[in-house]
C-alpha positions in Angstrom: -38.0 -37.6 26.3 -37.7 -35.1 29.2 -35.2 -32.2 28.9 -33.2 -33.7 31.5 -32.9 -36.8 29.2 -32.2 -34.6 26.1 -29.4 -33.0 28.3 -28.0 -36.4 29.2 -27.6 -37.5 25.6 -25.9 -34.1 24.4 -22.0 -34.7 23.7 -19.7 -33.3 26.1 -18.8 -30.7 23.7 -22.4 -29.4 23.5 -22.9 -29.6 27.5 -19.8 -27.5 27.9 -21.1 -24.8 25.4 -24.2 -24.9 27.2 -23.0 -24.5 30.6 -20.9 -21.6 29.2 -23.8 -19.9 27.8 -25.7 -20.4 30.8 -22.8 -18.8 33.2 -22.6 -15.6 30.7 -26.3 -15.3 30.4 -26.7 -15.4 34.2 -23.7 -12.9 34.8 -25.0 -10.7 32.0 -28.7 -10.5 33.7 -26.9 -9.6 37.1 -24.2 -7.4 35.7 -26.6 -5.4 33.6 -28.7 -4.5 36.7 -25.6 -3.2 38.4 -23.9 -1.4 36.1 -23.7 0.1 32.3 -23.0 -2.1 29.3 -19.5 -0.7 28.5 -18.5 -1.2 32.2 -19.8 -4.7 32.2 -18.0 -5.5 28.9 -14.9 -4.2 30.4 -15.2 -6.3 33.4 -16.0 -9.3 31.3 -13.1 -8.7 29.0 -10.8 -9.3 32.2 -12.5 -12.3 33.3 -10.1 -15.5 32.9 -11.9 -18.5 31.5 -11.6 -21.0 29.0 -11.3 -20.2 25.4 -13.9 -21.8 23.1 -11.6 -22.1 20.2 -13.1 -24.2 17.4 -16.8 -23.6 18.6 -18.7 -22.6 15.2 -21.4 -19.8 15.1 -24.0 -22.1 14.8 -23.0 -24.0 18.0 -22.7 -20.9 20.0 -26.0 -19.6 18.5 -27.7 -22.8 19.7 -26.1 -22.7 23.1 -27.3 -19.1 23.8 -30.8 -19.8 22.6 -31.1 -23.1 24.5 -29.8 -21.3 27.8 -31.9 -18.4 27.4 -35.3 -20.8 27.4 -34.1 -21.9 30.8 -33.3 -18.7 32.3 -36.6 -17.0 33.1 -37.2 -13.4 32.1 -34.0 -13.3 29.6 -34.1 -10.0 27.4 -32.5 -9.6 24.1 -29.9 -7.4 25.8 -28.6 -10.2 28.1 -28.8 -12.8 25.0 -26.9 -10.7 22.9 -24.2 -9.9 25.5 -23.7 -13.4 26.4 -23.5 -14.2 22.7 -21.0 -11.3 22.1 -18.8 -12.8 25.0 -19.0 -16.4 23.8 -18.1 -15.4 20.1 -15.3 -13.2 21.2 -14.0 -16.1 23.3 -14.4 -18.3 20.3 -12.2 -16.0 18.1 -15.4 -14.8 16.1 -15.9 -11.0 15.5 -19.0 -9.9 17.3 -20.6 -6.5 17.5 -23.4 -5.8 19.9 -26.0 -3.5 18.3 -28.8 -1.4 20.1 -31.5 0.4 18.4 -34.9 1.9 18.9 -38.2 1.9 17.1 -41.2 4.0 17.5 -44.3 2.1 18.0 -47.9 2.9 16.8 -48.9 4.7 20.1 -45.8 6.8 20.3 -43.8 4.5 22.8 -40.1 3.7 21.8 -39.1 0.0 21.8 -35.6 -0.9 22.1 -33.9 -4.0 21.0 -30.4 -5.5 21.0 -28.5 -7.9 18.6 -25.2 -9.2 17.7 -23.8 -9.0 14.1 -21.1 -11.3 12.8 -19.5 -9.7 9.7 -22.6 -7.5 9.2 -25.1 -10.1 9.3 -27.5 -10.8 12.4 -26.7 -14.1 14.3 -30.0 -14.8 16.0 -32.3 -14.6 13.0 -33.5 -11.1 14.3 -37.1 -10.4 12.6 -37.4 -6.9 10.9 -34.4 -5.1 12.1 -34.7 -2.4 9.4 -37.4 -0.8 11.6 -34.9 -0.2 14.5 -32.8 3.1 14.3 -29.2 2.1 15.3 -28.4 4.1 18.4 -25.1 2.4 19.4 -22.5 -0.6 18.4 -20.4 -2.1 21.0 -17.4 -3.9 20.0 -16.3 -6.9 22.1 
């Protein structure tokens, strides 16, 4: 079955979540290229869009991961920001975290993730290796 056929078989609710995730993911990618994360979060909080009341954490997680597979070049910060926006609109507490780790060759590696009640949402591998730099509430 093709990706398009799978999409057509999705229930309306899932399509709506996927569309929202795609929109916020694309806006996040463009916005991060143009301004700082705190500025972007402030601007996103002022955007009027439908709330996602009743959406579960699992549904939102699915939507962001599915959308990210279809937006080339999507990095962890754009995924985390889009997920944070969706979670906030669904009434779920979300904290966007940014951390760094030192690689074997001395280079720094950065990573962004979202916490919900202290638990990583996107099944982040070995987060303990990252030193937490910043936490951005919604």
